[in-house]
N, C-alpha and C positions, 0 to 999 in steps of 0.2 A: 447359487443365485441364478434366477431366470435370465435368459438372454433374448427375450422377445419383447415386443412393445404392446402386448395385450394388457388389459387393465388388471391391476391387482384385485384380489377379492375384497369386497367391502365388508366392514365389520357389521355384525348383526345388530349392534346397539345403534339406536337412532342418533344421527349426528346432531350436535348442537354447538352454539358458540362458534369458536374459531374453526372447528372441524367442519362445520356446515359451509364455511367459506371455501374450504378445499373441495367439498362436494360440488359446489357451483362451478369452480374454476376447472375441475377435472372433466367437465362435460365436453370441452373442446380444447385444441391446442391454442386457439386464439385467446380464449379466456385464461388459460394457464399462463400464457405469455403476458397478458394484461396484468394479472395478479403479481407476477414476478417483477414486472416493470414498476408497478405502483409501489410495491413493498420496498424495492431497492431504492427508489427515490425517497420514500419516507425514512429509510434507514440511513441513507448517505447524505442527504441535504442538510440536516441540522448542523449548523456551524460552518457549512461549506463557504458561505460568503463572508462570514463575520471574522473568522480566525485570521489574524495577521500572518505574514510570512514566518514559517517555522524553521529554525536553525537545526542542523546545518545543511543536510542534504537538499531539502526542498529549496532553500534560498540559493544554493549553489546552482542547481539546475535552472531555476528561474532567471538568475542573473546571467548565466551563460546564454540562455535564449534571448534575453533582452539585449545582450551585446551583438548577437546575430542581427537583430532588428536595427540596432543603431548603426552597425557597420555595413549592413546589406551584404553580409558574408555568411553564406549558408552551408559552407563545407567545413571550414575550420571551426573549432570549438574552443572558446577561451573564457577564463574567469579573470577579469581585469587584464593584466599583462601576461598571465600564465596560461599555457595550453592546458586543456582539460580533455584528455584522451582516454579517460578510464572507461567510458561507455560510448557506444556508437551514436550515430546522429539521429536515430529515429524519433526519440522522445522530444528532441529539440525541434524537429520539423513539425511535429504535431502541436507543440506549444506555440510555435510561430504562427501556424494556421489559426489557432484559437485566438491569439492576440490580434492578428490582422482582421479576423472576423469581428472581434469586439470593436476595433477601430472603425471598421466599415459601418457598424451598427450605431456608432456614436457613443460608445462607452467612454466616459471621461477618464483621462489619465490611464489609458488602457495598458501602457507599458509598465506601469507600477501597480496595476490591479491584480493582486495575486490569484484571485479566483479564476481569472481567465486562463492562467497557466495550469490551473488544476483541472480544467475541463477534460483534457485527455484521460486523466486518471479516473474521473467520474464516469466517463463514457466507457473506459476500459473495464471498470468494476461492474457496471451494469451489463456490459457485453459478456463478461465472465460468468455472471449469474445466469444469463439466458443460455450461454453455451454449455454451462453445467447441466441445465435442464435438457438441452439437445443431446449432449453426450450420454446422459443417464438413460435416455430413451433407447439406446442400443442395448441396455442391460435389463431394464425394469419397465414397469407400466407407467402410465402418465401421472398417476397420483404420487407414486414413489419418486419419479423424476422431479415433480413439482416440489416435493418435500426436500429433495437434495438441493435444488436451486435456492429455496428459502433458507436452508441451512447455511449456504454460502453467503447470502445477502445479510444474514444476521450475525455472522461471525465477527468477532472483535477485530481481528487483524485486517480483514478486508475493509471494514469500516474505517480503520485508520488510513489505509493506503488509498482509499477513494478520495480522501481529503488532502492528499499531499501531491505536490507537483513533481513527481518523480516517476521511475520506470515500472514499478512492480505491479500495479494494477493492470497496465497495458500488457506487460509480459504474461500475466496470468491469463488474460483474454487470448493471446496468441497461443499459449501452451495448451489450454483446455480445448481450443479449436483443433489444434493439430492432433491431440490425443483422442479427441472424440472421433475424428476421421479415421485415425489408425485403428481404433476399437471396432468401428464398423467394418473395416476391411478384414481385420482378424476374425471377427465373429462370423462374417459371411463366408470366409474360407473354411471355418470349422463346420458350418452347416452344410455347405456344398463345395467340397474341395475342387471339383472340376469346373465350376462356374467361374468365369473370369469377371473380376470386378471392373466396372466402367472407369472412365478417366476422371470423373468429377471429384470423388473422394480423395484420390491421390493428389489432384491439383489443389484442392483445398488444404490438404495437409502440408504440402511443400510450400505453398504460398504463406500459410500461417507460420511455418518455420522460418521463412525468409523475413517475415515481419518481426518475429522474435529475435532473429539475428541482428536486425537493425536497431532493436530496442535495447538488448542487453547481451549481445554476443552469443557464444555457443551454448548457453544453458539449455535452450530448447532442444538442441541436438543431443545433449546428454539425456534429457528425459525420454526422447524417442528412442535413442540408441540403446540405452540400458533396458528399456521395456522390451524391445525386439530381441536383444541378447538373452534376457531372462526367459522370455517365452520360448526362444529356440532351445534353451537348455531344458526347460520344463517339459516341452512337447517333443523334444528330440527330433525336431524338424524345423526348417526355416523355408520350406517350399512356398508358404503363403506370402513370403516377403516379395515374391515376384509381382504380386498384385499391387504393391506399393509403388511400382514403377521406379525402382531405385536410381537407375541411370538417368532417364529423362527427367525425373523429379529433381535429382540433385543438380542437373544442369539448369533447370528452370530456376531453382533457388539461387544458384550462382548468378544467373542472368539478372535477377532482381537485386541482389546485394552488391554485386561487383562494382557497379558504377561509382558508388560513393567510396568504397574502399580504395579503388584505383585513384580517385580524385584526392583523397586525404593522404595517400602514400606519395602522390606526386607533389603535394604541398609540404608534407612534413618529413619525407624520407622514411626511415625506419623508426622515427620517434613515436608514431602512433602505436606500433606493435610493442615497442619497448615499454611504453606506459601501460597500455591496456592489457597486454598479456603478461609481461614481466612484473611491472610494479604493482599491478592491481590483481589479476587473476591468480598467478602463481604465488605471489606473496601471501595471498589469503590462505593458500593451502598449507604453507609451511610456518606461518606465524600469525599471531593475533593482531591483525592490522588495526591501527588507530584505537588501541586499547579495547578491541572487541573480541579478544580471545576467550574461549570457554571450553571446558572438557566435554567429551562425549556424554550424551544424555541431556544436554542443554535444551534441545528442541523438544524432547519428550516432556520435560518439566514445563516448558512454556506452553505446550500444546493445550493444556487444560484451561488456560486463560485465553490464548489467542484464537482458539476455535470454539470458545464458549458461544452459545449454549449447546451446540451439537456435541462438544467433547464430553459432556456429562454422561452420554450414553455409550461412549467408546468402549469402556471396560465391559459393559454388559453385552455389547455386540461382538467383541473380539473373539470369544470362543466359537460362536456360530460361524463367523467369517472364516476362521481357520479350518473348521470342519468342511467348509464348502470350497476350499482352496483348489480342488481339482476340477471344479466346474469352470468352463471357459470364461464366463463373465468375471467370476471372483478371481480367477487366475490372472486375467488381464489387469484388473484393478490393483491387485497386489504387486504385479510386475511393474506397474506404473509407480506405485508408492514406495515399496521397500528398498530397492537398490539405490534410488536417488536419495532417500532419507539417510541411508547408511553413509553415502558419500558426504552429505552435509554434516552429519555428526562427526565424521572423521576429519573434515577440514578444520583448521585451527581457528580461522576468523569466523565468527558466528553472529548473525543479526537475525532478529525474529522473522523478518519477511522473506528470508531465503527459501523457506520451505512452503511458501504460499502456493506455488503451482502444483503442489501435491495434495492440497486440501480438497479439491473436487473429487478425487478418488476416494478419500475418506468419507466425504458427504454421501456419495452414491452407495458405498458399502453400508454405512449406518442406516441410511434411509431404506435400503433393501431389507435389512434385518428387522427394522421397526414395522414395516408393512407386512412382513411375513409372520409377525408375532414371534420372532426367533430370538429375542433377548434372553440371555442366560439368567435364570431365576436363582440367584445366589444372594442370600440375605446380607452377607458381609459386603459384597460389591454394590448391592442396591442402596446401601447406606451412602454411597457416593453421589446419589441423586440430590443430596443436600446441597451439592454445588450449585444447583439452580437458585438456591436462596443465598448461599454464602457470598457469591460474587456481587450481586446487586446490593446485598446487605452491607458489604464492605464499602461499596461506592456511597451508599446512603450515609454511612458514618463518616467517611473521609471528606465528603463535600463540605459540611460546615467546619470541619477542622482546618481544611485548606483555606477556606474563606477567612477564618479567624486569623490564621497565621499570616496570610498575605495581605489582608486589608482590614483586620480588626472588625470584620463584619461576619454575620452568620449565614449570609446567602439564602435568606428565607425564600426567595423566588424559586430556588432550585429544589426546595424540599418536596413539594407535591409530586414532581416528576421522579425524584429519587425514591420517594415512598411508593409510587405506583410500580416502579421497577422491582422494588423489594417485595411488594405484595404479590405481584405476578410470579416472581421467583418462588415465594413461599407456597403459593397454590400449586405451582408446577411440581414441587417436591412433595407437598403434603397429600396431594390427590393423585400421585403417580399410580398407586395400586388401584384406586377406584376408577380413574378415567382412562388409564392406559398411557403408553409412552408417546403416542402421536399428539394427543392433546397436551400432555405435559411439555413436550418439545415446542409446540406452538405457543404456549404461555411463556416459555423461556425466550422465544424469538421476539415476542412483544415486549418482554422485559428489556431485551437488547435495544429496542427502539427508544424506550424511555431512558435508558442509560445514555444513549447517544444525545438525546435532547438535554439531559442533565449536564453532561460533560462538555459537549462541543457547542451547543447552542446557548448555554447559560453560563457555566463556570468559566470556561476559557475567555469568552468575550468580556465578562464582568471582572476579570482579573488582569487588567492591562500591565501590571508589574511583571507578568510572565513574559511579556514581549517588549523588552526595553528599547529595541530599535524603533518600534512604532512610536513610543513616547518621544524619543529623540527626534524622529522625523517630524512629528507634530509640532514640537517646540521650534524646530528650525523653520518650518513653513509658516509658523505664526509671525515671523519677523517680516514677511512680505517680500523677501528677495525673489527675483525672477529666476536666477540660476545660482542657488546657494551651493557652496562647496564645504566639505567637512573633512577634518582630520581627527582621528581618534588614537589615543595612546594604546599600546599593545595589550593592555589589560582587557580591552573589549574590541575584538576584531572579527565580529560575526558577519557572515555573508549577507544576512538580512539588512544590515546597515548599508552595504554596497547597493543592494537591490533598491532600497527605498530612497537613498540619497545620492545615487549616481555612481557610475563606473569609476570616476576620478577620485572617489573617496580614498583617503590616504591613511595608512596606519604607521605610527611613528612613536617617538618618545616625547617627554615633556618639552625639552628644548626644540625638537622638531615641530611640535604643534605651534609653539610661539613663532617660529620662522614661517610656518604656513600662514598664520594670521597676518604676518608682515607682508604677505604677497598681494594684499588688496582688500577691498570691502566685500561684504556678503560672504565672509568666510567664518567658519565655526570650528571650534576645537572642543572635543570631548576628552576631558582629562580626569584620570583617576586620582584619588587622594595622595598616593605616594609620589605622583609626578607633578603635583600642583606647585610645589616650591620651585622645582627646576624650571617649570613652565613660566612662572611669574618672573623669576630672575632673568631668564633669557629674553622675555618680552620687554622688561624694563631696559635691559641692555640695548635692545634694538629700537627702543622708543615706540613700541607698538601701543596704540591706544585700543584698549579692549574693555568690554563690559562683561560682568558675570551674569549669566542668565540663571535659569533654574538649576538646582541640584536634582539629579534624577536618580531614583532608587528603584530597584526591582530585583528580579531573580533570573539568572541566566540558566535556562533549562539545559543548555548544551553541556555545561560543565558542573551543574548542580551548585553553583556558588552565587552568593549575593552580589548584586550589581549596585554600585554607588559611584557616580561620576558627576563632575560639574561641567556645564556647557558654557563656554566663553564665546564671544563673537566680536569681530573687529568693528571699530567705529571709524567712520570717515573723518579725516583730519579737518 
């Protein structure tokens, strides 16, 4: 793989359609960035404002941030009365800034407006796309770097994370920034070993690492450390590491992260490290935490969906990438990818987003092989390009089925967009040999946009039963109480309920819900069918006057179970 920023040779065939857009954007960095920014917004915004709070991680992060705003306490992290020390404070500070900005701009009910909490993730995802382009320029030409950035913007996993108020999109931004700076330092040292690298790249790298530390702890250190160690073994030399400014850089990183760590330790003692390191990080290594255990190979299987549409070309690109493994650029990208991937596969707890910071390396590798026309021409592996059609085709079939199951409706409004995704996927596969991999990949990217519109902008918002907490909150607010309070039986104790209806939301049993209603007016009890009898008996014993509101049915996506509960509310004597 080339390690210069010269332009890749253009194809002799005249560009048309989507490829012509690349021709225009490749004319300058400004145009390339404009295309990436526009495409990222088109890919990430469908559904961003409409989808209600998603359980469980998003709602937990958002509620912890909301409690910071309520308590004016920006060091300690809590969910209701429990400390939440699994992750550092960075994402909460970013979400606080987003909500405060929304309040200043006059956004109504800003503290319960979930899209404000998602803004850091959206900006992190867009930043990660742009930084993938910047990082790729250290290895390949502008057109190829642009293709790598578009590949990230259209990937299914990043599209999910851009819409969730949690850490992973921002961590990706910090990680690709740090790795892009490290790549430039490494490649400069390979080209001119005696030339000393300036301070800007090391400063950028260590600052991004500090940001990553404040977002999700030491993961970014692992990416950088394993890459340096692998390159040292492969090159049999680590002399170039001096250009990273390891001592001054590490001290600078400590200077940036230490104030909050000192403050939280002063407030919590060793409780923060017990929870974040012991109960969270180390527990994930040795056991499948929260039922998320999986065997090695899990990420490899998921990769074909989570990195779609770029993943379709991975098999065809892999042989050429391996042949180029001794070239400095390919060596760095493989050192970024392989060791950390092995670690994630070995760790017992597995969630799809854990490997997201490694995807930019894959995007750059695949884009480089596509632009060099270096894909392996193997008929059996080329059959895998049908994946461009199978995935959107499966979405097109699943959408009416889900609509019918959830709402006895066929979801006709979603059909044109699902059909457009399937048709683009079909053309990407069918015309792969005739039009080449770049045009096929671009069609797959457009199919990804139509999938996003189908799923996030139409299907999810039109199926409110997927978000029972939103239904409950709407029913409660319809009663006109200024400060309603809610208790829910243990059958449904999702964080989204706390976020939407207040930090004082209580989880209890049937008799406890009756006692809660006995505490005053404007109180509501969400009671499951098994607890209703005990609730009514206790309420009658206490002399509680209550009224049955609507019975609410839905589907709890967190545990995959049907949701059916009755909403009772107290009546003034």
